C-alpha positions in Angstrom: 100.6 97.1 86.2 102.6 99.7 88.0 106.1 100.2 86.6 108.7 100.7 89.3 111.0 103.7 88.9 114.0 101.4 88.3 112.4 99.7 85.4 111.6 102.8 83.3 112.9 106.3 83.0 110.5 109.0 84.2 108.4 110.7 81.5 108.7 114.5 81.4 105.9 116.8 80.4 105.7 120.6 81.0 108.3 120.4 83.8 106.5 117.6 85.7 107.5 114.0 85.7 105.4 110.8 85.6 105.6 107.1 86.1 103.6 104.7 84.0 100.9 103.2 86.2 99.2 100.9 83.7 98.4 100.2 80.0 95.0 100.7 78.4 93.4 99.9 75.1 94.9 101.2 71.9 98.4 101.7 73.4 97.2 104.1 75.9 99.3 104.6 79.1 97.9 105.8 82.4 100.4 108.0 84.2 100.8 109.2 87.8 102.9 111.9 89.2 106.4 110.9 90.2 105.9 112.6 93.5 102.8 110.6 94.4 104.6 109.0 97.3 106.9 111.9 97.9 106.6 114.8 100.4 103.7 116.5 98.6 101.7 113.3 98.0 100.7 114.7 94.6 97.5 113.1 93.2 98.0 114.3 89.6 97.3 111.8 86.8 97.5 111.9 83.0 96.9 109.8 79.9 99.4 109.2 77.1 98.0 108.2 73.7 99.7 106.2 71.0 101.2 109.3 69.5 102.9 110.3 72.8 100.5 113.2 73.5 99.9 113.6 77.3 96.6 114.9 78.6 96.4 116.0 82.2 93.4 114.6 84.1 94.2 115.9 87.6 96.3 119.0 88.4 99.6 118.9 90.3 100.1 119.7 93.9 103.9 119.4 93.7 106.6 121.7 92.6 108.4 121.2 89.3 111.8 119.4 89.6 114.2 120.3 86.8 116.8 117.8 88.1 114.6 114.8 88.2 116.0 113.1 85.1 119.6 113.9 86.2 119.0 112.3 89.7 117.4 109.3 88.0 120.4 108.8 85.7 122.7 109.2 88.7 121.0 106.5 90.7 120.8 104.2 87.7 124.6 104.7 87.3 125.1 103.7 90.9 122.9 100.6 90.5 124.7 99.6 87.3 128.1 99.9 89.1 126.8 97.8 92.0 125.6 95.1 89.6 128.9 95.1 87.9 130.9 94.8 91.1 128.6 94.1 94.1 131.5 93.4 96.4 133.1 96.8 96.4 132.4 99.1 99.3 129.3 101.3 98.9 131.1 104.5 99.6 133.7 103.8 97.0 131.1 103.1 94.4 129.2 106.2 95.3 132.3 108.4 95.1 133.3 107.0 91.7 129.8 107.8 90.2 129.6 111.1 92.0 132.7 112.3 90.1 130.7 111.9 86.9 127.5 113.5 88.2 128.6 116.4 90.5 125.2 118.2 90.4 123.3 115.1 91.2 125.7 114.1 94.0 124.9 117.4 95.7 121.1 116.8 95.5 121.5 113.1 96.5 124.3 112.7 99.1 125.5 109.3 100.1 123.2 109.0 103.1 120.2 109.6 100.9 121.0 106.6 98.6 122.7 104.3 101.1 119.5 102.3 101.8 118.8 101.9 98.0 122.4 100.7 97.5 122.0 98.1 100.2 118.8 96.8 98.5 120.5 96.7 95.1 123.5 94.9 96.5 121.3 92.3 98.2 119.7 91.5 94.9 123.0 91.2 93.1 124.7 88.6 95.2 123.5 85.1 96.5 122.5 84.7 100.1 125.2 83.8 102.6 125.6 80.0 102.9 125.5 78.2 106.3 128.1 75.6 105.3 130.6 74.7 102.6 128.1 72.3 101.1 125.5 75.0 100.9 128.0 77.3 99.3 128.9 74.7 96.6 125.1 74.2 95.9 124.5 77.9 95.5 127.6 78.4 93.3 126.5 75.7 90.9 123.0 77.2 90.5 122.0 79.8 87.9 122.4 82.7 87.6 125.2 82.6 90.2 127.3 80.0 88.3 127.4 82.1 85.2 128.3 85.1 87.3 131.1 83.6 89.3 132.4 80.6 87.3 133.1 82.1 83.9 136.2 84.1 83.0 137.8 85.0 79.7 140.1 81.9 79.6 137.6 79.2 80.8 135.4 78.1 83.6 136.2 77.6 87.3 134.9 74.5 88.9 134.0 74.5 92.6 134.0 71.0 94.1 133.1 69.8 97.5 135.3 67.1 98.9 134.5 64.9 101.9 137.4 63.8 104.0 137.7 61.6 107.1 135.8 62.7 110.1 133.1 64.4 108.0 135.4 67.2 107.2 134.6 69.2 104.1 137.0 71.0 101.7 136.2 73.0 98.6 138.6 73.1 95.6 138.6 76.1 93.3 140.2 75.2 90.0 139.7 75.2 86.2 140.0 71.5 85.4 140.8 72.0 81.7 143.5 74.5 82.7 145.0 72.0 85.2 145.1 69.2 82.6 146.9 71.5 80.1 149.8 71.9 82.6 152.7 69.4 82.9 154.2 70.3 86.3 156.8 68.4 88.3 157.6 70.7 91.2 154.9 72.1 93.6 154.6 74.4 96.5 151.8 74.1 99.2 151.1 76.5 102.0 148.1 77.8 103.9 146.8 81.1 105.3 143.9 82.1 107.5 143.7 85.9 107.1 141.8 85.8 103.8 139.4 83.0 104.8 135.7 84.1 104.7 134.0 84.5 108.1 131.0 82.5 106.9 130.8 79.6 106.4 133.5 78.8 109.0 136.7 77.4 107.6 140.2 76.9 109.1 142.5 77.8 106.3 143.0 78.6 102.6 145.5 76.2 101.0 147.2 77.4 97.9 148.8 75.1 95.4 151.6 76.5 93.3 153.4 74.8 90.4 156.8 75.7 88.9 156.4 76.6 85.2 159.7 77.5 83.6 161.1 77.8 87.1 158.5 80.4 88.0 156.1 79.6 90.8 152.5 80.1 89.6 149.3 79.6 91.7 147.1 77.0 90.0 144.4 76.0 92.6 143.0 77.1 95.9 141.3 75.0 98.6 139.1 76.1 101.5 139.5 73.6 104.2 137.2 72.9 107.2 139.8 70.6 108.8 143.6 70.3 108.9 144.0 66.6 109.6 145.6 63.9 107.4 142.3 62.7 106.1 141.3 66.1 104.9 144.6 66.6 103.1 144.5 63.1 101.6 141.0 63.7 100.2 142.1 67.0 98.5 145.3 65.5 97.0 143.5 62.4 95.8 141.0 64.7 94.0 144.0 66.2 92.0 145.5 62.7 91.4 142.3 61.1 90.2 140.2 63.9 88.8 141.8 67.3 88.5 145.2 66.3 86.9 145.7 62.5 86.8 148.7 63.0 84.4 150.8 64.8 87.0 153.8 62.8 88.4 155.2 65.2 91.1 158.9 65.1 91.8 159.0 67.5 94.7 156.6 69.3 97.1 158.0 72.3 99.0 156.0 72.7 102.3 156.5 73.9 105.8 157.0 71.4 108.7 153.3 70.5 109.1 153.3 66.7 109.8 149.7 66.1 108.6 150.4 67.7 105.2 153.7 65.8 104.6 152.0 62.5 105.6 149.2 63.1 103.2 151.5 63.9 100.4 153.5 60.6 100.9 150.3 58.6 101.1 149.0 60.1 97.8 152.3 60.5 95.9 154.7 58.0 97.6 157.5 58.5 95.0 157.7 62.3 95.5 160.4 64.1 97.5 159.2 66.5 100.2 161.3 69.6 100.8 160.8 71.5 104.0 161.1 75.2 103.7 164.6 76.4 104.6 163.2 79.8 105.5 160.8 78.2 108.1 163.7 76.3 109.5 165.8 79.4 110.0 162.8 81.2 111.4 162.3 78.5 114.0 165.9 78.9 115.2 165.6 82.7 115.3 162.3 82.5 117.2 163.8 80.1 119.7 166.7 82.5 120.3 164.3 85.4 120.7 162.3 83.3 123.2 165.4 82.3 125.3 167.2 85.7 125.2 164.5 88.3 124.6 164.4 90.4 121.4 166.6 93.2 122.8 169.4 90.8 123.9 169.2 88.9 120.7 169.6 92.0 118.6 172.8 92.8 120.6 174.2 89.5 119.3 175.0 91.3 115.9 177.7 93.2 117.7 179.5 89.9 118.5 181.0 88.6 115.2 182.0 85.2 116.5 178.5 84.6 117.9 176.8 85.6 114.7 179.0 83.3 112.6 178.3 80.4 114.9 174.6 81.0 114.8 174.7 81.1 111.0 176.7 77.9 110.9 173.9 76.2 112.9 171.5 77.4 110.3 173.8 76.3 107.5 173.6 72.6 108.7 170.4 72.2 106.7 172.3 72.9 103.5 174.5 69.8 104.0 173.5 66.3 102.9 171.2 64.6 105.5 173.8 61.9 106.1 176.5 64.5 107.0 174.4 66.8 109.3 174.9 64.9 112.6 178.6 64.4 112.0 179.1 68.1 111.0 177.1 69.3 114.0 179.4 67.3 116.4 182.5 68.4 114.6 181.3 72.0 114.8 180.9 71.8 118.5 184.4 70.3 119.0 186.0 73.1 116.9 184.1 75.9 118.6 185.5 78.0 121.5 184.3 77.2 125.0 182.8 80.7 125.5 180.6 80.3 122.4 179.4 76.8 123.4 178.5 78.1 126.9 176.6 81.1 125.5 174.6 79.0 123.0 174.2 76.0 125.3 170.4 76.1 125.2 170.4 76.4 121.4 172.8 73.5 121.1 170.7 71.3 123.4 167.5 72.3 121.5 169.0 71.6 118.1 170.3 68.2 119.1 167.1 67.1 120.8 164.6 68.6 118.4 166.1 68.9 115.0 168.5 66.0 114.9 166.8 63.4 117.2 163.1 64.3 116.8 162.7 65.8 113.3 165.6 64.0 111.7 168.1 65.4 109.2 166.4 63.7 106.4 163.4 66.0 106.9 165.1 69.4 107.1 168.0 69.0 104.8 167.5 70.9 101.6 170.6 69.7 99.8 170.9 70.1 96.8 167.7 71.9 95.9 167.7 75.4 94.5 164.0 75.9 95.2 164.3 75.3 98.9 161.9 77.9 100.4 158.1 78.7 100.2 158.9 82.4 100.1 157.0 82.8 96.8 153.8 81.4 98.2 154.2 83.4 101.4 154.5 86.5 99.3 151.5 85.5 97.3 149.4 85.2 100.4 150.4 88.8 101.3 149.1 89.8 97.9 145.9 88.0 98.6 145.5 89.9 101.8 145.8 93.2 99.9 143.4 92.1 97.1 140.7 90.5 99.3 141.2 92.3 102.7 141.0 90.4 106.0 138.2 87.9 106.2 136.0 89.0 103.2 132.5 87.7 102.5 132.4 84.3 100.8 131.1 85.8 97.5 133.6 88.6 97.5 136.2 85.9 98.1 134.8 83.9 95.1 134.9 86.9 92.8 138.5 87.7 93.7 139.5 84.1 93.0 137.8 84.3 89.6 139.9 87.3 88.8 143.0 85.7 90.1 142.4 82.6 87.9 142.3 84.9 84.9 145.6 86.6 85.9 147.2 83.3 86.6 146.4 82.0 83.1 147.7 85.2 81.6 151.0 84.6 83.4 151.3 81.1 82.0 150.6 82.4 78.5 153.3 85.0 78.9 155.7 82.3 80.0 154.8 80.2 77.0 155.8 83.3 74.9 159.2 83.3 76.5 158.4 86.4 78.6 159.4 86.8 82.3 156.6 87.5 84.8 158.7 87.8 88.0 161.8 89.8 88.8 163.9 88.1 91.5 166.2 90.5 93.4 169.9 90.7 92.7 170.8 89.7 96.2 168.4 86.7 96.1 170.0 85.5 92.8 173.5 86.1 94.2 172.9 84.1 97.3 171.4 81.2 95.3 174.4 81.2 93.0 176.9 81.3 95.8 175.2 78.4 97.6 175.1 76.4 94.4 178.8 77.1 93.9 179.5 76.0 97.5 177.6 72.7 96.9 179.7 72.2 93.7 182.9 72.7 95.6 181.6 70.4 98.4 180.8 67.6 96.0 184.3 67.8 94.5 185.9 67.7 98.0 187.2 71.2 97.8 185.3 72.1 100.9 184.8 69.7 103.9 181.9 70.0 106.4 183.5 72.7 108.6 184.8 74.8 105.7 181.4 74.6 104.0 179.7 75.8 107.2 182.3 78.6 107.6 181.7 79.7 104.0 177.9 79.6 104.4 178.0 81.5 107.6 179.3 84.5 105.5 176.4 84.1 103.0 173.2 83.7 105.1 171.4 86.9 106.1 170.6 86.1 109.7 171.3 88.8 112.3 172.4 92.0 110.6 172.0 90.8 107.0 175.5 91.8 106.1 177.5 89.9 103.5 181.1 88.8 103.6 181.1 87.0 100.2 180.3 89.3 97.3 180.6 86.7 94.4 181.1 83.0 93.8 184.8 83.4 93.3 185.2 84.5 96.9 184.4 80.9 97.9 187.8 79.8 96.7 189.6 81.3 99.7 187.8 78.9 102.0 189.9 76.1 100.7 192.8 77.6 102.8 193.5 76.3 106.3 193.3 79.9 107.5 189.6 80.8 107.3 187.8 84.1 107.6 187.0 83.2 111.2 190.7 83.2 111.8 191.1 86.5 110.0 188.4 88.1 112.1 190.0 86.9 115.3 193.6 87.6 114.3 193.1 91.1 112.9 190.3 92.1 115.3 188.4 93.8 112.5 185.7 96.1 114.1 183.4 96.8 111.1 182.7 96.1 107.4 185.6 97.2 105.1 187.6 96.1 102.2 191.4 95.8 102.0 192.6 97.0 98.7 196.0 95.3 99.2 195.9 91.5 98.8 196.9 89.4 101.9 199.2 86.4 101.3 197.8 83.2 102.7 199.7 79.9 102.0 200.9 81.2 98.7 197.6 82.5 97.4 196.4 86.1 97.0 193.0 87.3 98.2 191.2 90.5 98.8 189.7 90.6 102.3 186.1 91.7 102.9 184.8 91.2 106.4 181.6 92.1 108.1 180.6 92.0 111.7 
């Protein structure tokens, strides 16, 4: 039996190095020169007895190599690093090991070991699957299941789900972990950038749950189709197998019709919240399309136009039953020049959002968790961790690591620790909107006054704030609103008046922005 150089360290004797070729009687070992297949084609042989004494049988034709053992250890360190993390770039692995073996890296540059590294990597990962079903079969076989399924907190299950139209989806989740969670509010959104190139899939769907009011990713789904049948099959897996004890109260999603239909078919008693950010983004994109980006940016120099555009956005913050009435009242109480300037937007909003989509679908009143921004940000993190379109096994390894991190976050929340840090402005805006809703419910603000107040809170166009705290909302109970103040005093830029202005017997400090 000939022992490959990767299986046994070279044997050194008098400056020469040998491989074990075979074993003989009485613990004898027959040796051949390490350079037998090298440049010199050395034919030297030797015998090692049971005491470790080496007797040369044929003399060497090669030159002694004092760095042979060092080079061997260097290559072994590279191989061990590849086996530990076969999905890291070869050059990065080489550079990390080279820092520990500077002399060996001089004698063995990257180009000299590149081919070996490719061979070692091939033996450390499964073959590329041709389909999602092939992928699941490979994942569930040893030794790959042990390599990719186990993590410190449990075991990931990879399940193939067949939907209508022969579409296939694959769910990544720790079932025991799912069953330990009692979640009422969920977020669902998909991305394509981190999907593997092979096998071909259309999107990665991420399921987040709110635990102590903190959005935490709890499962991931690779989907080969985006129709209603595919979504229903995935959601029914969670309902019947993954977490049958869940009774969802809300799902926050974008405006994808197939996904919302599937949710209502699976969980008919749940409330679907369409992302308020996506709603505002649609309006902004429409204006960009109609006007062009350059002209749209100029709008921030027209305060009355900015405030009207923000009022249109703010309609989604009203109750669904009031949106149509508030929209028509807003148009009646808006100057003719503004209505003319925004005529296309007004027509688009009436035909698409009110008549086609329906206020009941885009109203986010009175929900504090009204956006999918957390899951959008998480997908950007996935892009950094996984890179764009990674291999399927690199993707799997990263999800295994993310599952561990996710469970650690939940354990931290259970200990009463915070794992996220919302920005001050985000918290402030949420508090002001909640206060505006409270005033609206107590008839302190009507539809028009509510929209006027909200137009000074939302960030669209310029992202400048008029209202700095919840108490500033009280001034909108006056007949003379901030719109009137802007028009009457012709205020050109953001400033604060230190002297209070008397309005109908009340004092207020004025803070106005363009």
